[in-house]
C-alpha positions in Angstrom: 0.0 0.0 0.0 1.0 3.6 -0.5 2.9 5.9 1.9 1.1 7.3 4.9 2.5 10.8 4.4 -0.4 13.1 3.6 -0.1 15.6 0.8 -1.7 19.0 1.0 -5.0 19.0 -0.9 -6.8 22.1 -2.1 -9.7 22.7 -4.4 -11.3 25.2 -6.8 -15.1 25.4 -7.2 -16.7 24.9 -10.6 -20.3 25.2 -12.0 -22.9 25.2 -9.2 -21.5 22.6 -6.9 -18.5 20.8 -8.3 -15.1 20.6 -6.6 -11.9 20.2 -8.6 -9.2 18.8 -6.4 -5.5 19.7 -6.5 -3.2 17.1 -4.9 0.1 18.8 -4.0 3.5 17.1 -4.0 5.2 16.4 -0.7 7.3 18.9 1.1 10.1 16.4 1.5 10.4 16.4 -2.2 10.2 20.2 -2.3 7.2 19.6 -4.6 4.4 21.6 -2.9 3.8 23.7 -6.0 3.5 20.6 -8.2 -0.1 19.5 -8.5 -2.3 16.7 -9.8 -5.7 18.0 -11.1 -8.6 15.7 -10.3 -11.8 15.8 -12.4 -11.4 19.2 -14.1 -14.9 19.8 -15.6 -13.9 23.4 -16.3 -10.4 24.6 -17.2 -11.0 28.3 -16.4 -10.9 28.2 -12.6 -8.1 25.7 -12.7 -5.9 27.9 -14.9 -6.7 30.9 -12.9 -5.6 29.2 -9.6 -2.4 27.8 -11.3 -1.4 31.3 -12.4 -2.3 33.0 -9.1 -0.4 30.4 -7.0 2.4 29.7 -9.4 1.5 26.0 -9.4 3.2 23.5 -11.8 0.6 20.9 -13.0 1.9 17.4 -13.5 -1.0 15.2 -14.4 -4.8 14.9 -14.6 -6.8 12.2 -12.8 -10.3 11.4 -14.1 -12.7 9.2 -12.1 -15.5 8.8 -14.8 -16.6 10.2 -18.1 -19.3 12.7 -17.2 -18.7 16.1 -18.8 -18.7 18.0 -15.5 -15.5 15.9 -14.7 -13.9 16.0 -18.1 -14.9 19.2 -19.9 -11.7 21.0 -19.0 -9.2 18.4 -20.2 -8.6 19.7 -23.7 -7.7 23.2 -22.7 -5.5 22.0 -19.8 -3.5 19.6 -22.0 -3.2 22.2 -24.8 -1.8 24.7 -22.2 0.3 22.4 -20.1 0.9 19.1 -22.1 -0.3 16.8 -19.2 -0.7 13.1 -19.1 -4.4 12.1 -18.5 -5.1 9.1 -16.3 -8.6 7.6 -16.3 -10.7 4.4 -16.4 -10.0 2.0 -19.2 -13.7 1.1 -19.6 -15.0 4.6 -20.3 -14.5 7.0 -23.2 -12.3 9.7 -21.6 -11.2 12.4 -24.0 -7.4 12.6 -24.6 -6.7 9.6 -22.2 -3.1 8.7 -22.2 -3.0 6.2 -19.2 -6.0 3.8 -19.1 -6.4 2.4 -15.6 -7.8 -0.7 -14.0 -7.7 -2.0 -10.4 -4.4 -3.7 -11.1 -2.6 -0.4 -11.5 -0.7 1.7 -9.0 0.3 5.2 -10.2 3.6 6.6 -8.9 4.7 10.2 -9.4 8.1 9.8 -7.8 9.2 13.4 -8.2 6.1 14.5 -6.2 6.5 11.7 -3.7 3.0 10.4 -4.4 1.6 7.0 -5.2 -2.1 5.9 -5.7 -3.8 2.6 -6.0 -6.8 2.3 -8.3 -10.1 0.9 -7.0 -12.9 -0.1 -9.5 -16.2 1.3 -8.2 -18.8 0.9 -10.9 -22.4 1.8 -10.4 -22.8 5.6 -11.0 -21.1 4.9 -14.4 -20.0 1.5 -15.7 -16.3 2.1 -15.5 -16.0 4.5 -12.6 -12.7 4.3 -10.6 -11.3 5.8 -7.5 -7.7 6.9 -6.6 -6.5 5.8 -3.1 -3.3 6.8 -1.4 -1.8 8.6 1.5 -5.0 8.0 3.5 -6.9 10.0 0.8 -9.7 8.7 -1.4 -10.7 10.6 -4.6 -14.0 9.0 -5.2 -15.7 11.2 -7.8 -19.5 10.6 -7.8 -19.6 7.1 -6.2 -19.7 8.2 -2.6 -20.7 11.7 -1.4 -20.6 13.2 2.1 -23.7 11.7 3.6 -24.8 10.1 0.4 -23.9 8.2 -2.8 -24.2 8.8 -6.5 -27.2 8.0 -8.6 -27.0 4.7 -10.5 -27.0 5.8 -14.1 -25.2 3.0 -16.0 -24.5 0.2 -13.6 -26.8 -1.8 -11.2 -27.6 -1.4 -7.6 -25.7 -4.7 -7.0 -22.6 -3.2 -8.6 -22.9 0.0 -6.5 -23.4 -2.0 -3.3 -20.3 -4.0 -4.1 -18.3 -0.8 -4.8 -19.4 0.7 -1.5 -18.4 -2.5 0.3 -14.9 -2.1 -1.0 -14.8 1.4 0.6 -15.8 0.0 4.0 -12.6 -2.0 4.0 -10.4 1.1 3.9 -8.9 2.7 7.0 -11.4 4.8 9.1 -9.1 7.8 9.0 -9.2 7.9 5.2 -10.2 11.4 4.0 -13.0 11.2 1.4 -12.8 13.7 -1.4 -16.0 13.6 -3.4 -16.8 15.9 -6.3 -19.9 17.8 -5.3 -21.3 19.9 -2.5 -24.4 17.9 -1.9 -24.1 17.3 1.9 -27.0 19.3 3.2 -29.5 17.6 0.9 -27.9 14.1 1.6 -28.2 14.6 5.3 -31.9 15.5 5.1 -32.5 12.1 3.6 -30.2 10.4 6.1 -32.3 11.9 8.9 -35.4 10.4 7.4 -33.7 7.0 7.6 -32.2 7.4 11.1 -34.0 10.2 13.0 -32.5 9.0 16.3 -28.9 8.9 15.2 -27.2 11.4 17.5 -24.0 11.5 15.5 -26.0 12.4 12.5 -27.9 15.1 14.4 -24.5 16.7 15.3 -23.2 16.3 11.7 -26.3 18.2 10.4 -25.6 21.1 12.8 -21.9 21.2 11.9 -22.8 21.0 8.1 -25.3 23.8 8.3 -22.8 26.0 10.2 -20.2 25.4 7.5 -22.6 26.3 4.7 -23.7 29.5 6.6 -20.1 30.5 6.5 -19.8 29.6 2.8 -17.3 26.8 3.6 -17.0 23.4 2.0 -18.4 20.4 3.9 -15.9 18.1 2.2 -13.6 16.3 2.7 -15.1 14.1 5.4 -13.6 11.0 7.1 -14.6 7.5 6.2 -15.3 7.0 9.9 -17.9 9.8 9.9 -19.4 8.3 6.7 -19.7 4.9 8.4 -21.4 6.6 11.4 -23.9 8.8 9.5 -24.2 7.9 5.8 -27.1 5.5 5.3 -25.6 4.2 2.0 -22.7 2.8 4.0 -25.0 1.5 6.8 -27.1 -1.0 4.9 -26.2 -3.7 7.5 -27.3 -1.6 10.5 -30.6 -2.7 12.1 -32.1 0.8 12.3 -31.4 1.4 8.6 -32.7 -2.0 7.5 -35.9 -1.4 9.5 -36.4 2.0 7.9 -35.9 0.6 4.4 -38.3 -2.2 5.1 -40.9 0.2 6.3 -40.5 2.2 3.1 -40.6 -0.9 0.9 -43.4 -2.5 3.0 -41.7 -5.9 2.8 -38.8 -7.9 4.4 -35.4 -7.2 2.9 -33.2 -10.3 3.1 -29.7 -8.9 2.3 -27.7 -5.8 2.8 -27.7 -5.4 -1.0 -31.5 -5.3 -1.0 -31.4 -2.7 1.8 -29.0 -0.6 -0.2 -31.1 -0.9 -3.4 -34.2 0.2 -1.5 -32.4 3.2 0.1 -31.2 4.3 -3.3 -34.7 4.0 -4.8 -36.2 5.8 -1.8 -33.9 8.8 -2.2 -34.5 8.8 -6.0 -38.2 9.3 -5.3 -37.4 12.4 -3.3 -34.9 14.1 -5.7 
């Protein structure tokens, strides 16, 4: 597994609610100004930040093919001649390094290394980048929620989320959207008596009042408050069965019901 040294990670906002992440090189490599750009849906705020901060972009990481994650690639590679890493099973524009779960990416001059996790469901070839106790998860897992299932199946998405449950609790989860308040409203419908969730809602509302991002979160907090990672918890199963008006026999069925339930509210 990859080094436990944590890089500095910053972001720029794009569109209404996207975050484009910058993974900075490690200080011991004197590489703090070098950055990897994650899911640049829009090149303009990225280039503006690069110029303002004198950053030196080294690579682009793509989690899936949706345009709000890929739309800035062409302008960025035209400007900076960057390699583009992304899932082998999706059509990513200007892809130079197709990735599967067998791959580890090493950017030795930055001191960084990331393993690839296959997490299909939201899209059929969605991947995540995991290293240095940081998870760049795109639209598979959100703070307090999970992505819609557009191309895969509920069974695939459930399996993908199970993979995340095996990661270290202190993993920082970097998702791509500011959806937390809406997600936690649904979580509260599922678990109205979850005290940790009640506190998270208060903390989240205060952050948004101050116009601050609610991400990243820790995987531990997601396990405690995100219903889409709590499909094997009795209170969540009970709520899903009440909604479905039938017995649910497996955690995968509980997950599928939760996802359908939220879809009916969106």
